[in-house]
C-alpha positions in Angstrom: 9.9 7.4 19.7 12.0 10.3 17.6 10.7 11.7 14.1 12.1 9.5 11.1 12.6 10.9 7.9 10.2 10.5 5.4 12.4 8.8 2.9 13.1 5.7 5.3 9.5 4.8 4.4 9.6 2.6 1.5 7.9 0.2 -0.8 9.4 -2.8 -1.8 7.7 -5.6 -4.2 8.6 -9.0 -4.9 8.2 -9.2 -8.7 8.6 -12.9 -9.4 7.2 -14.4 -6.3 10.8 -15.9 -5.6 10.8 -13.9 -2.2 13.2 -11.6 -3.7 11.9 -7.8 -2.9 13.3 -4.4 -4.4 13.0 -1.3 -3.7 10.3 1.0 -6.4 12.8 3.4 -7.3 12.6 7.3 -7.3 9.0 7.1 -5.0 9.3 10.8 -3.7 6.3 10.2 -1.1 4.5 7.2 0.1 1.1 6.4 2.3 -0.3 3.0 3.5 -3.4 3.3 5.2 -5.7 0.7 7.0 -9.3 0.4 7.3 -11.8 -1.2 8.5 -15.6 -1.6 8.0 -18.1 -1.9 11.2 -21.2 -4.1 11.3 -24.0 -2.2 12.7 -26.2 -4.9 15.3 -28.1 -1.7 16.7 -32.1 -2.3 17.4 -35.1 -0.8 19.1 -33.8 -2.9 22.6 -30.1 -1.4 22.1 -29.5 0.5 25.2 -30.3 4.4 24.6 -30.2 3.7 21.1 -26.9 4.1 21.1 -25.1 2.0 17.8 -23.7 -1.1 18.5 -21.3 -2.7 16.7 -19.8 -6.6 16.6 -16.1 -6.6 17.7 -13.6 -7.7 14.8 -16.1 -8.4 12.2 -15.9 -5.4 9.5 -13.8 -6.3 6.7 -10.2 -4.8 7.0 -8.5 -3.8 4.2 -5.1 -1.5 3.1 -4.3 0.6 0.5 -1.0 2.1 -0.6 -0.4 5.2 -2.8 3.0 6.6 -4.3 4.4 9.1 -6.6 7.8 9.9 -7.6 10.0 9.4 -11.1 10.9 6.0 -12.4 15.2 6.3 -11.8 15.5 3.3 -14.6 13.4 1.6 -17.4 13.7 -1.6 -15.1 11.7 -0.7 -12.1 9.3 1.4 -14.7 8.9 -2.1 -16.8 8.7 -4.2 -13.4 5.8 -1.8 -12.1 3.9 -1.6 -15.9 4.2 -5.3 -16.1 2.6 -5.5 -12.8 -0.3 -3.7 -13.7 -0.8 -4.8 -17.5 -0.5 -8.2 -16.2 -3.3 -7.6 -13.6 -1.0 -9.4 -11.2 -1.3 -9.8 -7.5 2.1 -9.8 -6.0 3.6 -9.6 -2.6 4.5 -6.1 -1.3 6.4 -5.2 1.7 6.3 -1.4 3.3 9.2 -0.6 5.4 8.5 2.1 7.6 11.5 3.2 9.9 11.6 2.4 13.8 8.8 0.5 13.7 8.4 -2.6 11.4 7.4 -4.1 8.0 3.8 -4.8 6.8 3.9 -7.4 3.9 1.3 -8.8 1.9 -0.5 -9.7 -1.3 -2.1 -6.2 -3.2 -3.0 -5.3 -6.6 -1.8 -2.2 -8.4 -5.2 -0.7 -8.8 -3.8 2.5 -10.7 -0.7 3.9 -12.6 -0.8 7.2 -13.5 2.3 9.1 -16.2 2.6 12.9 -16.2 4.7 15.6 -17.1 5.4 18.8 -18.2 7.0 20.1 -21.0 10.0 21.6 -18.8 10.3 18.7 -16.2 10.6 14.9 -16.1 7.9 12.2 -16.1 6.0 11.6 -13.0 4.2 8.7 -11.8 1.7 7.8 -9.2 1.0 4.7 -8.1 -2.0 3.0 -5.7 -2.4 -0.5 -4.6 -5.3 -2.6 -2.6 -4.4 -5.4 -0.1 -5.3 -8.7 -1.5 -5.4 -11.2 1.3 -4.2 -10.8 4.7 -1.2 -8.7 5.7 1.6 -9.7 8.1 3.3 -7.2 10.8 7.1 -7.6 11.9 8.4 -5.1 14.1 12.3 -3.8 14.0 
């Protein structure tokens, strides 16, 4: 696999629940993280007293973060409405030459920032709120 352009990693949202996804405009940086908890079942009889874990028993989660600028009022309104409504929405992360991760996420942080001689920027953070799917390209 060759290197991919970072700008091709896209974050999309189904803002109405109708199955139509729109790219969140103006993101300059995006990140998708997967984590999995563990369930430790180590006891005094564990071989060599090495830690033992139960396979597949931990809680899995995904986090998405992004930063950039809103290119239009509609994109700002969509993201802001989801946040202030406390809504769970279906989001997609398109990873170039890899696939699409899709599922319910809650928008957990929305930050606006700006300097006197620059544009207004924003940072968003999302946390998974259910099972995710992966579709290879």
